[in-house]
Every structure is written in structure tokens, then in C-alpha cells.
C-alpha positions in Angstrom: -13.9 -23.0 -18.8 -12.6 -21.7 -22.1 -10.0 -23.9 -23.9 -7.5 -21.0 -23.7 -7.7 -20.8 -19.9 -7.6 -24.6 -19.6 -4.5 -24.7 -21.8 -2.7 -22.1 -19.7 -3.4 -23.7 -16.4 -6.2 -21.6 -15.0 -6.6 -22.9 -11.4 -9.4 -20.8 -10.0 -12.2 -22.3 -7.9 -15.5 -23.2 -9.4 -17.0 -20.0 -7.9 -14.2 -18.0 -9.5 -14.7 -19.7 -12.8 -18.4 -19.0 -12.6 -17.7 -15.3 -11.8 -15.1 -15.1 -14.6 -17.6 -16.6 -17.1 -20.2 -14.0 -16.0 -17.6 -11.2 -16.5 -17.7 -11.3 -20.3 -17.9 -7.8 -21.7 -19.2 -6.5 -25.1 -16.0 -6.9 -27.2 -15.6 -10.6 -26.5 -13.0 -10.0 -23.7 -13.2 -12.3 -20.8 -11.8 -11.3 -17.5 -10.6 -13.8 -14.9 -11.9 -11.8 -12.0 -15.0 -9.7 -12.5 -14.3 -6.0 -12.2 -17.0 -5.5 -9.7 -15.9 -8.5 -7.5 -15.7 -7.4 -3.9 -13.1 -10.0 -3.0 -9.8 -9.1 -4.5 -7.3 -10.4 -5.4 -8.7 -13.9 -6.2 -7.2 -17.2 -7.3 -4.3 -16.7 -4.8 -3.6 -20.4 -4.1 0.0 -20.9 -5.1 0.4 -17.1 -5.6 0.2 -15.9 -2.0 3.3 -13.7 -2.2 2.0 -12.0 -5.4 -1.4 -11.4 -3.8 0.1 -10.0 -0.6 2.2 -7.4 -2.5 -0.7 -6.5 -4.8 -2.9 -5.8 -1.8 -0.3 -3.2 -0.6 0.7 -1.7 -3.9 -2.1 -1.8 -6.5 -4.3 1.2 -7.1 -7.8 0.3 -8.5 -6.4 -3.2 -9.2 -3.7 -1.8 -11.5 0.1 -1.9 -11.3 3.1 -0.6 -13.3 5.6 -3.4 -13.4 9.2 -3.8 -14.4 11.3 -6.9 -14.3 15.0 -6.6 -13.4 17.9 -7.8 -11.4 20.6 -6.1 -9.3 22.9 -5.5 -12.3 20.8 -2.4 -13.2 20.3 -0.8 -9.8 21.4 2.6 -11.1 18.9 2.6 -13.9 16.2 1.2 -11.6 16.7 4.0 -9.1 16.2 6.6 -11.9 13.1 4.8 -13.1 11.7 4.7 -9.5 12.5 8.4 -8.9 10.9 9.4 -12.2 7.7 7.5 -11.4 7.6 9.0 -7.9 8.0 12.5 -9.3 5.1 11.8 -11.7 2.9 10.7 -8.8 2.9 7.0 -9.7 2.5 5.1 -6.5 1.4 1.7 -7.8 4.8 0.5 -9.3 6.1 -2.9 -8.5 9.3 -4.6 -9.4 9.6 -8.3 -10.3 13.0 -8.9 -8.6 14.8 -11.8 -10.3 17.8 -12.2 -8.2 18.7 -12.5 -4.4 20.4 -9.1 -4.1 17.7 -6.8 -5.5 15.1 -7.2 -2.7 17.4 -5.8 0.0 17.9 -2.7 -2.1 14.2 -2.4 -2.9 13.3 -2.7 0.8 15.7 0.2 1.7 14.2 2.3 -1.1 10.6 1.5 -0.1 9.7 -0.1 -3.4 7.2 -2.9 -3.7 8.5 -6.1 -5.3 7.6 -9.7 -6.1 10.7 -11.9 -5.8 11.0 -14.5 -8.6 14.5 -15.9 -8.7 15.4 -16.5 -12.4 18.8 -17.3 -13.7 18.0 -16.0 -17.2 20.8 -13.8 -18.4 20.6 -11.2 -21.1 17.8 -8.8 -22.0 16.1 -11.2 -24.5 15.9 -14.1 -22.0 14.6 -11.8 -19.3 12.1 -10.3 -21.7 10.8 -13.7 -22.6 9.9 -14.3 -18.9 7.6 -11.3 -18.8 4.7 -13.2 -20.4 4.4 -15.6 -17.5 4.6 -12.8 -15.0 1.8 -10.9 -16.9 -0.3 -14.0 -16.8 0.1 -14.4 -13.0 -1.1 -10.8 -12.5 -4.1 -11.3 -14.8 -5.0 -14.6 -13.1 -5.4 -12.8 -9.7 -7.5 -10.0 -11.3 -4.9 -7.3 -11.6 -4.4 -5.1 -14.7 -0.7 -4.7 -15.4 1.3 -2.3 -17.5 4.7 -3.9 -18.2 7.5 -1.4 -18.5 11.2 -1.5 -19.2 13.4 0.6 -16.9 15.4 2.2 -19.6 
């Protein structure tokens, strides 16, 4: 296992680590889950909710993700509508409060609930790195977006 993955708490099985090691590509990039792996997502232990939502929402193992809370529902609705008009079906919201999931359910939008009491855009943005890492650890490519 590379020191980088060890330092960041890579928790995959021995088979997953072996597969990841074999997935090195020509530019020195190492993927956690080999692109050709038939089982996907992987490394779901402790990340079951994320893996469940990805099975339903990801397209070709890719998602467009935004992190938000219920304070910005108006902006979020515009973002969702714009993505739908553009034909983007693999969007997912990281919902960081208790109120937002109910709204997302009624709107038919996929979400991963991660309660976080961070307030303010800078504190919320700082949390995005750990969310991106979680997506990558299960083998999903993620494009993180703001909703404004």
C-alpha cells in the first residue's frame, strides 16, 4: 500500500489493495478501484449508504456532486432544474442537515446524508475534501460543483 493511502486511512480488503495496485496507469496515477473491475462500488465497509446511493445515481461510475444545506433550497432547485434541462442524470447532493433530505426526496434528487454543523461557506467548502475522498475510495469519479 502506498504511504499516501496508508496516511489517509485506506481501508480496502487485501484483494482490493491488490486490484488497486494493479490499476496503475501510464501517468503515475493510481486508482483505488480498477476501471475494469466488474464489482462496483468497492470498499463499502463503513460507507454502505454512499455505495447504495451511487449504485442508483452514478453513470459510468461518475457523479456530479454539490454539498449544501436547507438554507439554500431556492438556489439548489435552480441548480437541479438546470442540470435536468441539460440532460444530466447523475447528480447527487451531499445533504448536511436534517431538513434537506425531505425536500430532495420530494424532488426526486439523489442524496447522501452527512449531518455537519459547519456554518458559513468557507467551513462547508473545507468539508468537501473528505467527501471527495469517500467517493474516490469506493471507485467513483466525482465532479464537485457549487450550486451558485
